[in-house]
DODO-386794 format. One record per residue (C-alpha): residue number from 1; residue in three letters; x, y, z. Coordinates in nm, 3 decimals, padded with zeros to 5 digits. Layout:
residues N
<volum NUM "Ala" <X Y Z>>
...
//
This chain:
residues 453
<volum 1 "Met" <-04.402 -05.020 08.059>>
<volum 2 "Trp" <-04.119 -04.915 08.277>>
<volum 3 "Thr" <-04.037 -05.041 08.623>>
<volum 4 "Phe" <-04.014 -04.812 08.915>>
<volum 5 "Lys" <-03.793 -04.825 09.213>>
<volum 6 "Arg" <-03.713 -04.565 09.474>>
<volum 7 "Val" <-03.343 -04.554 09.567>>
<volum 8 "Arg" <-03.276 -04.707 09.905>>
<volum 9 "Val" <-02.961 -04.812 10.077>>
<volum 10 "Val" <-02.828 -05.137 09.901>>
<volum 11 "Ala" <-02.503 -05.153 10.068>>
<volum 12 "Pro" <-02.243 -04.927 10.238>>
<volum 13 "Ile" <-02.038 -04.748 09.980>>
<volum 14 "Ala" <-01.684 -04.882 10.029>>
<volum 15 "Val" <-01.504 -04.637 09.803>>
<volum 16 "Gly" <-01.212 -04.405 09.889>>
<volum 17 "Ala" <-01.333 -04.055 09.985>>
<volum 18 "Leu" <-01.685 -04.163 10.057>>
<volum 19 "Leu" <-01.552 -04.345 10.360>>
<volum 20 "Leu" <-01.378 -04.066 10.524>>
<volum 21 "Ser" <-01.517 -03.865 10.830>>
<volum 22 "Ala" <-01.890 -03.841 10.886>>
<volum 23 "Cys" <-02.090 -03.527 10.803>>
<volum 24 "Gly" <-02.177 -03.261 11.061>>
<volum 25 "Glu" <-02.521 -03.277 11.224>>
<volum 26 "Ser" <-02.667 -02.942 11.105>>
<volum 27 "Ser" <-02.952 -03.107 10.914>>
<volum 28 "Asp" <-03.138 -03.422 10.881>>
<volum 29 "Ser" <-02.953 -03.512 10.556>>
<volum 30 "Asp" <-02.625 -03.454 10.740>>
<volum 31 "Ala" <-02.730 -03.676 11.023>>
<volum 32 "Ala" <-02.822 -03.961 10.773>>
<volum 33 "Ala" <-02.507 -03.919 10.596>>
<volum 34 "Ala" <-02.307 -03.934 10.920>>
<volum 35 "Ala" <-02.505 -04.253 11.013>>
<volum 36 "Ala" <-02.386 -04.401 10.672>>
<volum 37 "Asn" <-02.025 -04.286 10.724>>
<volum 38 "Val" <-02.015 -04.063 10.422>>
<volum 39 "Asp" <-01.807 -03.744 10.386>>
<volum 40 "Cys" <-02.039 -03.468 10.276>>
<volum 41 "Ala" <-01.782 -03.198 10.221>>
<volum 42 "Ala" <-01.786 -03.231 09.836>>
<volum 43 "Phe" <-02.163 -03.224 09.844>>
<volum 44 "Glu" <-02.197 -02.887 10.010>>
<volum 45 "Gln" <-02.202 -02.717 09.656>>
<volum 46 "Tyr" <-02.549 -02.872 09.595>>
<volum 47 "Gly" <-02.716 -02.714 09.895>>
<volum 48 "Asp" <-03.004 -02.855 10.094>>
<volum 49 "Leu" <-03.226 -03.030 09.870>>
<volum 50 "Ser" <-03.447 -03.194 10.137>>
<volum 51 "Gly" <-03.789 -03.286 10.019>>
<volum 52 "Ser" <-03.704 -03.274 09.644>>
<volum 53 "Thr" <-03.703 -03.569 09.402>>
<volum 54 "Val" <-03.519 -03.646 09.089>>
<volum 55 "Thr" <-03.625 -03.912 08.844>>
<volum 56 "Phe" <-03.360 -04.117 08.657>>
<volum 57 "Tyr" <-03.457 -04.331 08.362>>
<volum 58 "Thr" <-03.243 -04.597 08.210>>
<volum 59 "Ser" <-03.225 -04.930 08.010>>
<volum 60 "Val" <-03.030 -05.086 08.306>>
<volum 61 "Val" <-03.276 -05.311 08.487>>
<volum 62 "Ala" <-03.242 -05.547 08.775>>
<volum 63 "Pro" <-03.018 -05.699 08.905>>
<volum 64 "Asp" <-02.770 -05.474 08.715>>
<volum 65 "Asp" <-02.944 -05.165 08.860>>
<volum 66 "Ala" <-02.804 -05.228 09.215>>
<volum 67 "Pro" <-02.464 -05.072 09.153>>
<volum 68 "Tyr" <-02.616 -04.759 09.030>>
<volum 69 "Ile" <-02.867 -04.725 09.309>>
<volum 70 "Ala" <-02.583 -04.781 09.556>>
<volum 71 "Ala" <-02.384 -04.506 09.390>>
<volum 72 "Phe" <-02.668 -04.263 09.419>>
<volum 73 "Glu" <-02.690 -04.297 09.795>>
<volum 74 "Pro" <-02.418 -04.051 09.894>>
<volum 75 "Phe" <-02.607 -03.781 09.697>>
<volum 76 "Glu" <-02.929 -03.855 09.870>>
<volum 77 "Gln" <-02.768 -03.887 10.211>>
<volum 78 "Cys" <-02.570 -03.555 10.179>>
<volum 79 "Thr" <-02.842 -03.336 10.003>>
<volum 80 "Gly" <-03.160 -03.473 10.139>>
<volum 81 "Ala" <-03.291 -03.524 09.778>>
<volum 82 "Thr" <-03.456 -03.860 09.679>>
<volum 83 "Val" <-03.370 -04.021 09.351>>
<volum 84 "Glu" <-03.624 -04.236 09.191>>
<volum 85 "Tyr" <-03.471 -04.504 08.972>>
<volum 86 "Glu" <-03.687 -04.613 08.669>>
<volum 87 "Ala" <-03.573 -04.861 08.416>>
<volum 88 "Ser" <-03.705 -05.032 08.111>>
<volum 89 "Lys" <-03.576 -05.296 07.854>>
<volum 90 "Glu" <-03.781 -05.096 07.601>>
<volum 91 "Phe" <-03.606 -04.769 07.701>>
<volum 92 "Glu" <-03.553 -04.631 07.347>>
<volum 93 "Ala" <-03.917 -04.659 07.247>>
<volum 94 "Gln" <-04.057 -04.586 07.589>>
<volum 95 "Leu" <-03.841 -04.269 07.634>>
<volum 96 "Val" <-03.985 -04.107 07.318>>
<volum 97 "Val" <-04.339 -04.199 07.417>>
<volum 98 "Arg" <-04.293 -04.046 07.754>>
<volum 99 "Val" <-04.155 -03.729 07.621>>
<volum 100 "Gln" <-04.439 -03.700 07.376>>
<volum 101 "Ser" <-04.689 -03.755 07.632>>
<volum 102 "Gly" <-04.558 -03.498 07.867>>
<volum 103 "Asn" <-04.422 -03.753 08.107>>
<volum 104 "Ala" <-04.047 -03.710 08.048>>
<volum 105 "Pro" <-03.815 -03.817 08.322>>
<volum 106 "Asp" <-03.585 -03.566 08.490>>
<volum 107 "Ile" <-03.274 -03.735 08.360>>
<volum 108 "Ala" <-03.206 -04.016 08.111>>
<volum 109 "Leu" <-02.908 -04.232 08.062>>
<volum 110 "Phe" <-02.869 -04.251 07.679>>
<volum 111 "Pro" <-02.699 -04.565 07.558>>
<volum 112 "Gln" <-02.569 -04.407 07.242>>
<volum 113 "Pro" <-02.528 -04.052 07.085>>
<volum 114 "Gly" <-02.753 -04.141 06.795>>
<volum 115 "Leu" <-03.052 -04.165 07.027>>
<volum 116 "Leu" <-02.959 -03.840 07.198>>
<volum 117 "Arg" <-02.945 -03.654 06.857>>
<volum 118 "Thr" <-03.289 -03.800 06.760>>
<volum 119 "Val" <-03.465 -03.701 07.097>>
<volum 120 "Val" <-03.318 -03.352 07.063>>
<volum 121 "Arg" <-03.407 -03.294 06.713>>
<volum 122 "Asp" <-03.745 -03.478 06.702>>
<volum 123 "Thr" <-03.889 -03.353 07.038>>
<volum 124 "Gly" <-03.686 -03.027 07.143>>
<volum 125 "Ala" <-03.752 -03.140 07.501>>
<volum 126 "Leu" <-03.393 -03.185 07.641>>
<volum 127 "Val" <-03.250 -02.891 07.813>>
<volum 128 "Pro" <-02.894 -02.786 07.761>>
<volum 129 "Ala" <-02.638 -02.896 08.014>>
<volum 130 "Pro" <-02.572 -02.638 08.313>>
<volum 131 "Ala" <-02.248 -02.470 08.347>>
<volum 132 "Thr" <-02.161 -02.688 08.638>>
<volum 133 "Val" <-02.167 -02.998 08.420>>
<volum 134 "Val" <-01.980 -02.824 08.135>>
<volum 135 "Asp" <-01.708 -02.725 08.376>>
<volum 136 "Asn" <-01.678 -03.086 08.515>>
<volum 137 "Val" <-01.667 -03.219 08.153>>
<volum 138 "Asp" <-01.395 -02.969 08.058>>
<volum 139 "Glu" <-01.186 -03.061 08.373>>
<volum 140 "Tyr" <-01.225 -03.438 08.390>>
<volum 141 "Tyr" <-01.285 -03.566 08.033>>
<volum 142 "Ser" <-01.067 -03.553 07.721>>
<volum 143 "Glu" <-01.193 -03.324 07.449>>
<volum 144 "Asp" <-01.271 -03.634 07.231>>
<volum 145 "Trp" <-01.591 -03.681 07.444>>
<volum 146 "Lys" <-01.753 -03.359 07.427>>
<volum 147 "Pro" <-01.877 -03.363 07.058>>
<volum 148 "Tyr" <-02.078 -03.690 07.131>>
<volum 149 "Gly" <-02.297 -03.494 07.378>>
<volum 150 "Thr" <-02.326 -03.200 07.152>>
<volum 151 "Val" <-02.628 -03.151 06.899>>
<volum 152 "Asp" <-02.641 -02.869 06.650>>
<volum 153 "Gly" <-02.381 -02.671 06.849>>
<volum 154 "Thr" <-02.558 -02.706 07.190>>
<volum 155 "Tyr" <-02.398 -02.919 07.463>>
<volum 156 "Tyr" <-02.661 -03.145 07.628>>
<volum 157 "Ala" <-02.505 -03.469 07.772>>
<volum 158 "Ala" <-02.208 -03.561 07.963>>
<volum 159 "Pro" <-02.042 -03.897 07.933>>
<volum 160 "Asn" <-02.113 -04.164 08.201>>
<volum 161 "Gly" <-01.976 -04.525 08.185>>
<volum 162 "Ala" <-01.766 -04.651 07.890>>
<volum 163 "Ser" <-01.634 -04.968 07.752>>
<volum 164 "Val" <-01.324 -05.030 07.549>>
<volum 165 "Lys" <-01.402 -05.218 07.229>>
<volum 166 "Ser" <-01.055 -05.248 07.088>>
<volum 167 "Leu" <-00.958 -05.560 07.291>>
<volum 168 "Val" <-00.855 -05.908 07.199>>
<volum 169 "Trp" <-00.912 -06.179 07.466>>
<volum 170 "Tyr" <-00.677 -06.479 07.505>>
<volum 171 "Ser" <-00.556 -06.709 07.761>>
<volum 172 "Pro" <-00.213 -06.634 07.907>>
<volum 173 "Thr" <-00.160 -06.989 08.014>>
<volum 174 "Lys" <-00.246 -07.135 07.685>>
<volum 175 "Phe" <-00.016 -06.880 07.505>>
<volum 176 "Val" <00.276 -06.984 07.738>>
<volum 177 "Glu" <00.197 -07.355 07.688>>
<volum 178 "Ala" <00.202 -07.309 07.301>>
<volum 179 "Gly" <00.496 -07.070 07.308>>
<volum 180 "Tyr" <00.324 -06.772 07.162>>
<volum 181 "Glu" <00.371 -06.405 07.242>>
<volum 182 "Val" <00.110 -06.131 07.263>>
<volum 183 "Pro" <00.140 -05.935 06.921>>
<volum 184 "Thr" <00.208 -05.562 06.927>>
<volum 185 "Thr" <00.138 -05.491 06.547>>
<volum 186 "Trp" <-00.124 -05.596 06.311>>
<volum 187 "Asp" <00.135 -05.796 06.104>>
<volum 188 "Glu" <00.248 -05.982 06.418>>
<volum 189 "Met" <-00.108 -06.067 06.489>>
<volum 190 "Ile" <-00.159 -06.205 06.144>>
<volum 191 "Ala" <00.173 -06.393 06.159>>
<volum 192 "Leu" <00.059 -06.549 06.503>>
<volum 193 "Ser" <-00.260 -06.654 06.334>>
<volum 194 "Asp" <-00.068 -06.824 06.051>>
<volum 195 "Arg" <00.154 -06.991 06.311>>
<volum 196 "Ile" <-00.157 -07.127 06.495>>
<volum 197 "Val" <-00.290 -07.270 06.177>>
<volum 198 "Ala" <00.039 -07.441 06.105>>
<volum 199 "Asp" <00.062 -07.583 06.460>>
<volum 200 "Asn" <-00.282 -07.725 06.418>>
<volum 201 "Pro" <-00.298 -07.896 06.079>>
<volum 202 "Asp" <-00.596 -08.102 06.188>>
<volum 203 "Gly" <-00.798 -07.787 06.256>>
<volum 204 "Ala" <-00.868 -07.881 06.615>>
<volum 205 "Ala" <-00.772 -07.533 06.721>>
<volum 206 "Lys" <-00.827 -07.215 06.523>>
<volum 207 "Pro" <-00.671 -06.881 06.577>>
<volum 208 "Trp" <-00.995 -06.702 06.620>>
<volum 209 "Cys" <-01.336 -06.751 06.758>>
<volum 210 "Val" <-01.622 -06.527 06.657>>
<volum 211 "Gly" <-01.996 -06.480 06.720>>
<volum 212 "Ile" <-02.231 -06.210 06.602>>
<volum 213 "Ser" <-02.570 -06.354 06.721>>
<volum 214 "Ser" <-02.740 -06.106 06.940>>
<volum 215 "Gly" <-03.121 -06.141 06.913>>
<volum 216 "Asp" <-03.265 -05.836 06.728>>
<volum 217 "Ala" <-02.928 -05.677 06.739>>
<volum 218 "Thr" <-02.747 -05.963 06.555>>
<volum 219 "Gly" <-02.458 -05.836 06.347>>
<volum 220 "Trp" <-02.326 -05.573 06.579>>
<volum 221 "Pro" <-02.002 -05.746 06.668>>
<volum 222 "Ala" <-01.915 -05.757 06.292>>
<volum 223 "Thr" <-01.973 -05.383 06.275>>
<volum 224 "Asp" <-01.736 -05.349 06.569>>
<volum 225 "Trp" <-01.471 -05.535 06.349>>
<volum 226 "Met" <-01.535 -05.291 06.064>>
<volum 227 "Glu" <-01.496 -04.991 06.278>>
<volum 228 "Asp" <-01.171 -05.101 06.444>>
<volum 229 "Val" <-01.018 -05.187 06.113>>
<volum 230 "Met" <-01.130 -04.861 05.973>>
<volum 231 "Leu" <-00.952 -04.678 06.239>>
<volum 232 "Arg" <-00.640 -04.872 06.184>>
<volum 233 "Leu" <-00.625 -04.893 05.804>>
<volum 234 "Gln" <-00.760 -04.555 05.701>>
<volum 235 "Gly" <-00.707 -04.347 06.016>>
<volum 236 "Pro" <-00.922 -04.140 06.251>>
<volum 237 "Glu" <-00.988 -03.861 06.000>>
<volum 238 "Val" <-01.131 -04.101 05.730>>
<volum 239 "Tyr" <-01.330 -04.277 06.009>>
<volum 240 "Asp" <-01.501 -03.943 06.095>>
<volum 241 "Gln" <-01.572 -03.889 05.723>>
<volum 242 "Trp" <-01.723 -04.235 05.694>>
<volum 243 "Val" <-01.936 -04.194 06.025>>
<volum 244 "Asn" <-02.069 -03.857 05.897>>
<volum 245 "His" <-02.123 -03.983 05.545>>
<volum 246 "Glu" <-01.875 -03.742 05.388>>
<volum 247 "Ile" <-01.751 -04.040 05.202>>
<volum 248 "Pro" <-01.999 -04.298 05.063>>
<volum 249 "Phe" <-02.046 -04.633 05.252>>
<volum 250 "Asn" <-01.967 -04.817 04.926>>
<volum 251 "Gly" <-01.657 -04.606 04.842>>
<volum 252 "Pro" <-01.306 -04.748 04.783>>
<volum 253 "Glu" <-01.187 -04.670 05.134>>
<volum 254 "Val" <-01.465 -04.871 05.294>>
<volum 255 "Ala" <-01.418 -05.148 05.044>>
<volum 256 "Glu" <-01.047 -05.191 05.153>>
<volum 257 "Val" <-01.177 -05.217 05.496>>
<volum 258 "Ile" <-01.425 -05.485 05.452>>
<volum 259 "Ala" <-01.166 -05.685 05.245>>
<volum 260 "Glu" <-00.926 -05.661 05.542>>
<volum 261 "Thr" <-01.189 -05.757 05.784>>
<volum 262 "Gly" <-01.280 -06.057 05.567>>
<volum 263 "Gly" <-00.923 -06.169 05.577>>
<volum 264 "Ile" <-00.988 -06.282 05.927>>
<volum 265 "Leu" <-01.365 -06.325 05.971>>
<volum 266 "Lys" <-01.417 -06.510 05.638>>
<volum 267 "Asn" <-01.099 -06.712 05.637>>
<volum 268 "Pro" <-01.178 -07.071 05.699>>
<volum 269 "Asp" <-00.837 -07.150 05.818>>
<volum 270 "Tyr" <-00.877 -06.886 06.095>>
<volum 271 "Val" <-01.231 -06.928 06.217>>
<volum 272 "Asn" <-01.454 -07.055 06.394>>
<volum 273 "Gly" <-01.265 -07.223 06.673>>
<volum 274 "Gly" <-01.495 -07.449 06.890>>
<volum 275 "Phe" <-01.802 -07.394 06.681>>
<volum 276 "Gly" <-01.755 -07.475 06.307>>
<volum 277 "Asp" <-01.691 -07.302 05.985>>
<volum 278 "Val" <-01.728 -06.938 05.878>>
<volum 279 "Leu" <-02.112 -06.966 05.841>>
<volum 280 "Ser" <-02.127 -07.069 06.234>>
<volum 281 "Ile" <-02.024 -06.732 06.320>>
<volum 282 "Ala" <-02.377 -06.590 06.227>>
<volum 283 "Ser" <-02.545 -06.845 06.469>>
<volum 284 "Thr" <-02.296 -06.821 06.748>>
<volum 285 "Thr" <-02.389 -06.571 07.021>>
<volum 286 "Phe" <-02.141 -06.315 07.119>>
<volum 287 "Gln" <-02.171 -06.421 07.476>>
<volum 288 "Asp" <-02.062 -06.780 07.402>>
<volum 289 "Ala" <-01.817 -06.708 07.131>>
<volum 290 "Gly" <-01.515 -06.651 07.357>>
<volum 291 "Leu" <-01.562 -06.959 07.570>>
<volum 292 "Pro" <-01.347 -07.203 07.355>>
<volum 293 "Ile" <-01.040 -07.006 07.459>>
<volum 294 "Leu" <-01.067 -07.193 07.800>>
<volum 295 "Asp" <-01.024 -07.530 07.642>>
<volum 296 "Gly" <-00.794 -07.431 07.372>>
<volum 297 "Ser" <-01.023 -07.462 07.065>>
<volum 298 "Cys" <-00.942 -07.107 06.976>>
<volum 299 "Tyr" <-00.673 -06.867 07.086>>
<volum 300 "Met" <-00.814 -06.510 07.018>>
<volum 301 "Tyr" <-01.147 -06.336 07.047>>
<volum 302 "Lys" <-01.213 -05.973 06.971>>
<volum 303 "Gln" <-01.473 -05.827 07.226>>
<volum 304 "Ser" <-01.531 -05.526 07.439>>
<volum 305 "Ser" <-01.413 -05.488 07.807>>
<volum 306 "Phe" <-01.773 -05.570 07.918>>
<volum 307 "Tyr" <-01.718 -05.934 07.806>>
<volum 308 "Ser" <-01.541 -05.979 08.138>>
<volum 309 "Ser" <-01.871 -06.062 08.292>>
<volum 310 "Ser" <-01.936 -06.356 08.040>>
<volum 311 "Trp" <-01.656 -06.581 08.171>>
<volum 312 "Pro" <-01.785 -06.878 08.384>>
<volum 313 "Glu" <-01.757 -06.854 08.761>>
<volum 314 "Gly" <-01.422 -06.966 08.880>>
<volum 315 "Thr" <-01.234 -06.835 08.569>>
<volum 316 "Thr" <-00.923 -06.627 08.663>>
<volum 317 "Val" <-00.914 -06.302 08.468>>
<volum 318 "Ala" <-00.561 -06.189 08.514>>
<volum 319 "Glu" <-00.228 -06.120 08.319>>
<volum 320 "Asp" <-00.113 -06.471 08.412>>
<volum 321 "Gly" <-00.459 -06.629 08.436>>
<volum 322 "Asp" <-00.701 -06.830 08.251>>
<volum 323 "Val" <-00.800 -06.522 08.039>>
<volum 324 "Trp" <-00.685 -06.169 07.981>>
<volum 325 "Ala" <-00.694 -05.915 07.696>>
<volum 326 "Phe" <-00.457 -05.717 07.487>>
<volum 327 "Pro" <-00.529 -05.397 07.278>>
<volum 328 "Leu" <-00.603 -05.470 06.916>>
<volum 329 "Pro" <-00.271 -05.388 06.758>>
<volum 330 "Pro" <-00.203 -05.097 06.520>>
<volum 331 "Met" <-00.145 -05.151 06.143>>
<volum 332 "Ser" <00.089 -04.851 06.081>>
<volum 333 "Glu" <00.257 -04.559 06.230>>
<volum 334 "Glu" <00.057 -04.324 06.018>>
<volum 335 "Thr" <-00.267 -04.419 06.169>>
<volum 336 "Gly" <-00.137 -04.485 06.516>>
<volum 337 "Asn" <-00.311 -04.719 06.782>>
<volum 338 "Pro" <-00.657 -04.566 06.833>>
<volum 339 "Ile" <-00.915 -04.701 07.079>>
<volum 340 "Leu" <-01.272 -04.774 06.975>>
<volum 341 "Thr" <-01.527 -04.717 07.263>>
<volum 342 "Gly" <-01.877 -04.733 07.353>>
<volum 343 "Gly" <-02.067 -04.564 07.636>>
<volum 344 "Glu" <-02.365 -04.384 07.787>>
<volum 345 "Phe" <-02.444 -04.018 07.826>>
<volum 346 "Val" <-02.660 -03.823 08.084>>
<volum 347 "Gly" <-02.908 -03.570 07.947>>
<volum 348 "Ala" <-03.186 -03.384 08.132>>
<volum 349 "Phe" <-03.545 -03.268 08.060>>
<volum 350 "Ser" <-03.566 -03.020 08.346>>
<volum 351 "Asp" <-03.345 -02.755 08.480>>
<volum 352 "Arg" <-03.490 -02.756 08.839>>
<volum 353 "Pro" <-03.215 -02.701 09.083>>
<volum 354 "Glu" <-03.233 -03.060 09.219>>
<volum 355 "Val" <-03.196 -03.197 08.867>>
<volum 356 "Gln" <-02.900 -02.988 08.775>>
<volum 357 "Ala" <-02.741 -03.070 09.115>>
<volum 358 "Phe" <-02.772 -03.449 09.049>>
<volum 359 "Gln" <-02.678 -03.413 08.681>>
<volum 360 "Thr" <-02.355 -03.239 08.815>>
<volum 361 "Tyr" <-02.301 -03.514 09.073>>
<volum 362 "Leu" <-02.300 -03.770 08.785>>
<volum 363 "Thr" <-01.996 -03.592 08.638>>
<volum 364 "Ser" <-01.807 -03.576 08.971>>
<volum 365 "Pro" <-01.518 -03.769 09.105>>
<volum 366 "Glu" <-01.740 -03.871 09.394>>
<volum 367 "Phe" <-01.989 -04.043 09.162>>
<volum 368 "Val" <-01.749 -04.225 08.935>>
<volum 369 "Asn" <-01.547 -04.348 09.230>>
<volum 370 "Ala" <-01.857 -04.478 09.404>>
<volum 371 "Arg" <-02.001 -04.645 09.090>>
<volum 372 "Ala" <-01.672 -04.807 09.003>>
<volum 373 "Gly" <-01.636 -04.953 09.349>>
<volum 374 "Gln" <-01.941 -05.152 09.298>>
<volum 375 "Gly" <-01.787 -05.343 09.019>>
<volum 376 "Asn" <-01.781 -05.417 08.642>>
<volum 377 "Trp" <-01.766 -05.058 08.525>>
<volum 378 "Thr" <-01.538 -04.784 08.424>>
<volum 379 "Ala" <-01.553 -04.426 08.299>>
<volum 380 "Pro" <-01.307 -04.205 08.093>>
<volum 381 "His" <-01.293 -03.968 08.386>>
<volum 382 "Ser" <-00.955 -03.843 08.510>>
<volum 383 "Gly" <-01.077 -03.833 08.867>>
<volum 384 "Leu" <-01.152 -04.195 08.882>>
<volum 385 "Asp" <-00.881 -04.363 09.098>>
<volum 386 "Pro" <-00.780 -04.709 08.931>>
<volum 387 "Ala" <-00.764 -04.842 09.288>>
<volum 388 "Asn" <-01.140 -04.813 09.306>>
<volum 389 "Val" <-01.199 -05.005 08.983>>
<volum 390 "Ala" <-01.283 -05.355 09.107>>
<volum 391 "Asp" <-01.278 -05.546 08.773>>
<volum 392 "Pro" <-00.928 -05.600 08.647>>
<volum 393 "Ile" <-01.027 -05.566 08.271>>
<volum 394 "Ala" <-01.221 -05.256 08.361>>
<volum 395 "Arg" <-00.894 -05.121 08.524>>
<volum 396 "Leu" <-00.699 -05.208 08.213>>
<volum 397 "Gly" <-00.973 -05.012 08.009>>
<volum 398 "Leu" <-00.916 -04.717 08.245>>
<volum 399 "Glu" <-00.550 -04.703 08.177>>
<volum 400 "Leu" <-00.625 -04.686 07.807>>
<volum 401 "Leu" <-00.896 -04.435 07.844>>
<volum 402 "Gln" <-00.676 -04.208 08.072>>
<volum 403 "Asp" <-00.365 -04.216 07.845>>
<volum 404 "Pro" <-00.305 -03.862 07.757>>
<volum 405 "Asp" <-00.188 -03.942 07.402>>
<volum 406 "Leu" <-00.494 -04.166 07.331>>
<volum 407 "Thr" <-00.665 -04.120 07.002>>
<volum 408 "Leu" <-01.028 -04.221 07.071>>
<volum 409 "Arg" <-01.326 -04.272 06.854>>
<volum 410 "Phe" <-01.688 -04.373 06.947>>
<volum 411 "Asp" <-01.856 -04.676 06.810>>
<volum 412 "Gly" <-01.946 -04.568 06.455>>
<volum 413 "Ser" <-02.286 -04.762 06.436>>
<volum 414 "Asp" <-02.399 -04.581 06.750>>
<volum 415 "Leu" <-02.319 -04.249 06.566>>
<volum 416 "Met" <-02.476 -04.319 06.233>>
<volum 417 "Pro" <-02.847 -04.275 06.160>>
<volum 418 "Ala" <-03.056 -04.556 06.308>>
<volum 419 "Ala" <-03.152 -04.654 05.962>>
<volum 420 "Val" <-02.795 -04.752 05.890>>
<volum 421 "Gly" <-02.609 -04.785 06.235>>
<volum 422 "Thr" <-02.869 -05.014 06.412>>
<volum 423 "Ser" <-03.048 -05.149 06.106>>
<volum 424 "Ser" <-02.891 -05.205 05.760>>
<volum 425 "Phe" <-02.516 -05.210 05.892>>
<volum 426 "Trp" <-02.614 -05.496 06.143>>
<volum 427 "Thr" <-02.837 -05.693 05.894>>
<volum 428 "Glu" <-02.599 -05.660 05.585>>
<volum 429 "Met" <-02.299 -05.772 05.800>>
<volum 430 "Thr" <-02.486 -06.075 05.911>>
<volum 431 "Glu" <-02.570 -06.158 05.529>>
<volum 432 "Trp" <-02.210 -06.107 05.458>>
<volum 433 "Ile" <-02.138 -06.391 05.696>>
<volum 434 "Ala" <-02.439 -06.618 05.674>>
<volum 435 "Ser" <-02.503 -06.598 05.294>>
<volum 436 "Asp" <-02.144 -06.508 05.191>>
<volum 437 "Lys" <-02.281 -06.197 05.024>>
<volum 438 "Pro" <-02.015 -06.028 04.820>>
<volum 439 "Asp" <-01.831 -05.737 04.981>>
<volum 440 "Gln" <-01.953 -05.463 04.728>>
<volum 441 "Asp" <-02.311 -05.590 04.737>>
<volum 442 "Val" <-02.306 -05.552 05.109>>
<volum 443 "Leu" <-02.165 -05.194 05.094>>
<volum 444 "Asp" <-02.400 -05.098 04.811>>
<volum 445 "Ala" <-02.692 -05.213 05.019>>
<volum 446 "Ile" <-02.593 -05.024 05.327>>
<volum 447 "Glu" <-02.528 -04.713 05.119>>
<volum 448 "Ser" <-02.881 -04.733 04.969>>
<volum 449 "Thr" <-03.038 -04.697 05.321>>
<volum 450 "Trp" <-02.851 -04.374 05.425>>
<volum 451 "Pro" <-03.121 -04.109 05.485>>
<volum 452 "Thr" <-03.123 -03.837 05.220>>
<volum 453 "Ser" <-03.192 -03.560 05.474>>
//
């Protein structure tokens, strides 16, 4: 079952343009907005929506729902509409049930493009994005993002929040103490790893800490490693071919990638600082895996920007602090320095005016600045002011995402069919670690699960 919550004021929106002058007093919604000190000028395009209701369905449950609810307030205050926030930890299963039973939400926040495609093809219930959404996406997002919301040539869903996966966490203070420098190439990173091994002959500190345990989703951090190595070793074009199964999962290109990945993850000299040997990676949660950086048991941990919230209270996240992150370095000039990302997409099951208005708001500078100001969130939106991004790592991620020369690719397992991306890819990479399953056997097993139609 899903939980239900009507959006109410959680806190004043203390973000840039939303704290400018108050609205006029020509309507009840304007008066309410004025009382909340919200500038409604940018909301006039949506018209007066008083008395209407929009339902928003997501997997983001309490207490993590509060920042979203707060960011919806300006839309409510300025248009008079009510946004009903509904959330469920069983979002993926429940969404399909609701659609099939005729109880679809107005808008859903899809956690990956793969689910979006499944819902479009299996139910036919999603409606194409309105022109106002398409215009905002064309204006504020790089062209890399549009294909992920497109199914069979029709554009359905705009990007929302995003995380940068191609990051390596480390401790600037520990690096300074040991005389280490942040690597800028893959070869430098491997040389640094070898130096750390040489500096710690007793194995008390390791170059890397790794954890892939994540409940029913155990294995996904290992798939992220594979995806980042694929981008760097084979390049974005081959990455696309791999994700779309234009090359087999057990082909030579992928075999090279898993061997390169194993050079770190299955190297007993390199891992698993603070936890044990290579096998300990399978039982170490991804949430705990980076913590030995703080006591110097390991020096590097590859994990997404969202890991910022996993550090204990009191940890200073800063370029000269207890922890920080650097981009996973490139392997060659030919493949460049791409960024692997994950994120959510907004799709609608209704084209009522109030639904289209709210859908458009979610692609606007007003929304992304309001949501970012609530903390621990960023978006690949050119209208997002870095000054409004409260979390320093999210701000680093935004800098990377807003780079006009960026080569970006979405998380491959989220794009692959569910039978592979969120099933065999996860489980076989876990066996690769936990049972030391041979590389080719792992790739053959994954290839055998790829749907034939």
